[in-house]
Every structure is written in structure tokens, then in C-alpha cells.
C-alpha positions as CSV (number, residue, x, y, z in Angstrom):
1,M,74.7,8.5,-126.1
2,G,75.0,7.1,-122.7
3,L,72.1,9.3,-121.3
4,L,70.4,7.6,-124.2
5,A,71.0,3.8,-122.9
6,L,70.7,5.3,-119.3
7,L,67.0,6.4,-119.9
8,C,66.2,3.7,-122.2
9,T,67.4,1.4,-119.3
10,V,65.5,3.1,-116.3
11,F,62.4,2.5,-118.2
12,V,62.8,-0.7,-119.1
13,S,63.6,-1.8,-115.8
14,C,61.0,0.3,-114.0
15,P,57.8,-2.0,-114.5
16,A,59.4,-4.8,-113.4
17,V,60.8,-2.9,-110.3
18,M,56.6,-1.2,-109.7
19,A,54.9,-4.5,-110.6
20,R,51.9,-4.7,-108.5
21,E,51.6,-7.1,-106.2
22,P,48.5,-9.0,-107.2
23,Q,45.3,-8.6,-105.0
24,C,42.8,-11.0,-103.6
25,S,38.8,-10.4,-104.0
26,R,37.6,-8.3,-100.1
27,F,35.6,-12.1,-100.2
28,H,38.9,-13.9,-100.1
29,Y,39.8,-12.2,-97.1
30,E,36.4,-12.9,-95.4
31,E,36.3,-16.7,-96.7
32,Q,39.4,-17.1,-94.7
33,L,38.5,-15.1,-91.4
34,L,34.8,-16.6,-91.2
35,E,36.8,-19.9,-91.8
36,K,39.5,-18.7,-88.0
37,V,35.8,-17.8,-86.1
38,I,34.8,-21.3,-87.0
39,R,37.6,-23.0,-86.0
40,S,37.6,-20.5,-82.6
41,E,34.1,-21.3,-82.0
42,I,35.2,-24.9,-82.1
43,R,37.6,-25.1,-80.1
44,M,35.7,-23.5,-77.5
45,E,33.1,-26.4,-77.4
46,T,35.3,-29.3,-76.8
47,L,37.0,-26.9,-74.1
48,D,33.2,-26.4,-72.9
49,T,32.6,-29.5,-73.4
50,A,36.1,-30.5,-71.5
51,M,35.2,-28.3,-68.1
52,E,32.1,-29.5,-67.9
53,K,33.0,-33.1,-66.8
54,V,35.8,-32.4,-65.0
55,R,32.9,-30.3,-63.5
56,T,30.8,-33.0,-63.0
57,D,33.6,-35.8,-62.3
58,M,34.6,-33.8,-59.6
59,E,31.4,-33.4,-57.9
60,A,31.4,-37.1,-58.4
61,E,34.3,-37.1,-56.1
62,L,33.1,-34.6,-54.0
63,I,30.0,-36.9,-52.9
64,K,32.2,-40.2,-52.6
65,L,34.5,-38.1,-49.8
66,K,31.5,-36.8,-48.4
67,G,29.5,-40.2,-48.5
68,N,32.7,-42.1,-47.5
69,K,34.5,-40.1,-44.6
70,G,32.1,-37.4,-43.7
71,I,32.7,-34.6,-44.0
72,N,36.4,-32.9,-43.1
73,I,38.9,-30.6,-44.2
74,I,39.4,-31.9,-47.7
75,S,35.5,-31.7,-49.0
76,N,35.1,-29.0,-47.6
77,H,37.5,-27.4,-49.5
78,M,36.9,-29.6,-53.3
79,Y,33.2,-27.5,-52.0
80,E,34.5,-24.3,-52.1
81,F,36.1,-25.4,-54.9
82,L,33.5,-26.2,-57.4
83,S,31.1,-23.2,-55.1
84,G,33.4,-21.3,-57.0
85,L,33.9,-23.4,-60.1
86,N,29.8,-22.9,-60.6
87,S,29.0,-19.2,-59.5
88,V,31.8,-18.4,-62.5
89,N,29.2,-19.3,-65.7
90,L,31.7,-20.9,-68.0
């Protein structure tokens, strides 16, 4: 009788233990991935805009330094730095 009770308990509890996890469709994962890619693109565009603003501000400052003080050590270093930025092509 004890063996029968044990077998009944095992068969009754097995479906609860081996219940399947809810499955999401393939489209759900693709939608999440697409949203993530779009957010990344927006962040990259924002960074690109900010980098371009920094580049133009530094170029304007370099022109101002050259106009006010002539070519000196600081402006030479800034010119080299900006030349390096321009060659990167972000």
C-alpha cells in the first residue's frame, strides 16, 4: 500500500515539477533586438553630433589663437591634435 501511495505521489507531482516554461515567439526576441539596435543607433548619432561640435569648437579656438598670438607652441600642439582628429574620420 505504501508503494502505491508513493507512486501516486510521484505521478501527481511530476507534471508540476516538469512544467514547461512559457515560450515567447521568435518575433518577440527579434522585436527586442531591433529596439536595442535602434537605441544604439540613436546613441551613436548623439555621440557623433557631440564629437563634431567639439571638433568645430576646437578648430575655432585654434583660429582665434593663431590670429591673436601668432603660431606658438600651444597652437602647434592643438593643430597636430586636430589634424589627428580629422584623419580618424568618425
